[in-house]
C-alpha positions in Angstrom: 18.5 36.9 20.0 17.4 40.6 18.5 17.8 42.1 15.1 20.5 44.1 16.0 22.3 40.9 17.4 22.2 39.4 13.4 23.5 39.9 9.9 21.7 38.9 7.1 24.3 37.1 4.7 24.0 35.4 1.3 26.1 32.0 0.6 26.8 30.4 -2.7 26.4 33.6 -5.1 23.1 33.7 -2.9 21.2 30.8 -3.5 21.4 30.5 0.3 20.4 33.1 2.7 21.5 33.1 6.1 21.0 35.2 9.1 23.5 34.5 11.9 25.1 35.8 14.9 26.6 39.4 14.8 29.4 38.5 17.0 29.4 34.7 17.2 31.2 32.3 14.8 30.8 33.1 11.2 29.6 30.8 8.7 32.1 30.9 6.0 34.3 28.5 3.6 34.4 25.3 6.0 30.7 25.3 5.4 30.0 25.3 1.9 33.2 22.8 1.3 31.9 20.3 4.2 28.1 20.6 2.3 30.0 20.1 -1.2 31.2 16.6 0.2 28.1 15.4 1.5 27.3 13.3 -1.1 23.8 12.9 -0.5 20.4 12.4 -3.0 17.2 13.4 -3.2 14.9 11.6 -0.6 17.6 10.5 1.7 18.1 11.8 5.5 21.0 13.2 6.7 21.9 14.6 10.1 24.5 17.3 11.0 25.6 17.6 15.0 26.1 21.2 16.0 24.4 23.3 13.6 24.8 26.5 15.0 22.6 28.9 12.7 22.1 26.1 9.7 24.7 27.1 7.3 25.9 23.6 6.3 22.3 22.5 5.6 21.4 24.7 4.2 23.8 24.6 1.4 23.5 20.6 0.8 19.7 21.6 0.6 20.5 24.7 -2.1 22.6 21.6 -4.0 20.1 18.8 -3.3 16.4 19.9 -2.5 15.3 17.0 -1.8 16.9 16.2 1.5 16.0 15.5 4.5 17.6 17.1 6.9 17.9 16.3 11.1 20.3 18.7 13.0 21.5 19.0 16.7 22.2 22.3 18.3 22.6 22.5 21.9 22.2 26.2 21.8 18.5 27.1 21.9 18.7 30.2 20.5 21.1 29.0 17.7 18.5 26.4 17.1 15.6 28.9 16.8 17.8 30.7 14.3 18.5 27.9 12.3 14.6 26.4 12.4 13.9 30.4 11.1 16.7 30.1 8.5 15.8 26.7 7.1 11.8 28.7 6.9 13.7 32.1 5.0 15.0 29.4 2.7 11.6 27.5 2.0 13.0 24.2 3.5 10.6 24.5 6.9 8.8 21.2 6.1 12.7 19.6 5.1 14.4 20.6 8.1 13.7 19.4 11.5 16.2 20.9 14.4 16.6 19.1 18.0 18.4 21.0 21.1 20.5 18.6 22.3 24.2 17.8 23.5 25.9 14.9 21.0 27.3 13.5 24.7 23.8 12.6 25.7 22.6 8.9 25.0 19.5 9.7 25.5 19.6 11.6 21.9 21.1 8.5 20.2 17.6 6.7 20.8 15.2 9.2 18.7 17.5 9.0 15.3 15.9 7.4 12.3 18.0 5.6 9.9 20.5 7.7 8.5 21.9 7.7 4.8 25.0 10.6 5.5 26.1 12.1 8.8 28.4 15.4 9.6 29.9 17.9 11.4 31.9 20.7 12.0 33.1 19.8 15.4 34.6 23.0 17.9 38.0 21.7 17.7 40.2 24.1 16.4 44.0 24.0 17.7 44.8 25.5 21.4 44.9 28.8 21.7 43.5 32.0 23.8 39.5 31.2 24.1 37.3 33.8 22.1 36.1 36.0 24.5 32.0 35.8 22.9 30.1 32.8 24.2 28.8 31.8 21.2 32.4 32.1 19.2 34.2 29.7 22.3 31.1 27.2 22.1 32.2 26.8 18.5 36.0 27.1 18.6 37.0 25.5 22.2 34.4 23.3 23.3 36.7 20.5 24.7 34.3 18.9 27.3 33.1 16.7 24.7 35.5 14.4 23.0 35.8 14.1 19.3 34.7 10.1 19.7 31.6 11.4 21.2 30.9 13.3 18.3 31.8 10.2 16.0 29.9 8.0 17.8 26.8 10.0 17.7 27.0 10.5 13.9 27.9 7.1 13.1 25.0 5.6 15.3 22.1 6.1 13.2 24.3 5.3 9.9 23.1 3.1 7.5 25.8 0.5 6.3 28.3 2.3 3.9 26.7 5.3 5.2 29.1 8.2 4.9 30.4 10.5 7.8 32.3 13.7 7.1 34.2 15.9 9.5 35.6 19.7 8.5 38.9 19.7 11.4 42.0 21.9 11.7 45.0 20.5 10.0 46.5 19.8 13.2 43.9 17.3 14.7 43.4 15.0 11.5 45.2 12.4 12.9 42.2 12.2 15.6 39.6 12.5 13.4 41.1 9.3 11.7 40.9 7.3 14.8 37.8 9.2 15.8 36.0 7.7 12.5 37.3 4.1 13.1 36.2 4.1 16.9 33.0 4.9 15.3 33.0 1.9 12.7 34.3 3.5 9.5 36.6 2.4 6.9 37.5 3.3 3.7 38.8 7.0 4.9 39.6 10.0 2.8 41.5 12.7 3.7 41.2 16.4 1.7 43.9 19.2 2.8 42.8 22.7 2.2 45.0 24.5 1.1 44.9 28.8 1.8 47.1 29.4 -1.0 49.3 27.1 -3.5 52.1 26.0 -1.6 51.1 27.3 1.9 50.3 24.3 4.5 46.5 23.3 4.9 45.0 24.5 7.7 42.1 22.8 7.2 41.2 19.6 6.2 38.5 17.6 5.1 37.6 13.8 6.2 35.1 11.5 5.6 34.7 7.5 6.1 32.0 4.8 5.5 30.0 2.9 8.0 31.6 -0.7 7.9 33.3 0.1 4.6 36.7 -1.7 3.9 38.3 0.1 1.4 42.1 1.2 1.5 42.4 4.8 3.2 43.1 7.7 0.7 44.9 11.2 0.5 43.1 13.5 -2.3 44.4 15.6 -4.3 44.0 18.8 -2.2 42.0 22.1 -3.0 44.0 25.5 -3.2 41.2 28.2 -2.3 42.7 31.4 -2.8 45.2 33.0 -5.4 47.0 31.2 -8.6 46.0 27.6 -9.2 42.7 28.2 -7.0 40.3 25.6 -8.2 37.1 25.9 -5.3 35.3 29.0 -7.0 32.6 26.3 -8.6 32.6 25.0 -5.1 32.5 27.9 -3.2 30.4 30.1 -5.7 28.6 27.4 -7.8 27.6 25.3 -4.9 29.1 22.2 -7.2 29.9 19.0 -5.3 33.1 17.8 -3.9 34.1 14.1 -3.9 35.8 12.4 -1.2 
């Protein structure tokens, strides 16, 4: 992927430098918000599936620098870019990016013991498939079922380790079923409202491996306009509890 095909962007008020494809799926609020929900502590190991250029795990490392990251990405070019972005931000020693597909059973056998796992799966609502191959692969890769994603993410999770997804609001029910099928309970759902009074377009959902607590719908987060409360998370890098 040549330099002319990339842009350099900043996330979290410049705390994260990100090179990403000019024509691919652009990292934005989804990446920052997903990273904010991971309840990781220094020294713990986390897994991201479908990491793309690395925006999510980089935002997590900006908040919790002592985390060890294992990331999986099936596109070789994006996997290489994610490694470069980790080095660019000074976290190369804490990040391992592996090329692979979450549906490959062999990939599960190399997973270490994990404290937390997360993903932004390619499950946007049905519609016209984007013409760019990278963008289409990140939004309409329906060949791999959502339970394959959650099964992979949960495979190495320790007891009560968290599994977190960001999904289109239209698919939250599928996401909760997939979490339960992967052995996760204590489910939580947080709606993301574009503006106050508007329906959520995205949701964050999370569960705990072996959790037995009740399912919860959390107070949602308004992203823009009057009543917006997302600024400390989107710009300041604050944690977002699920």
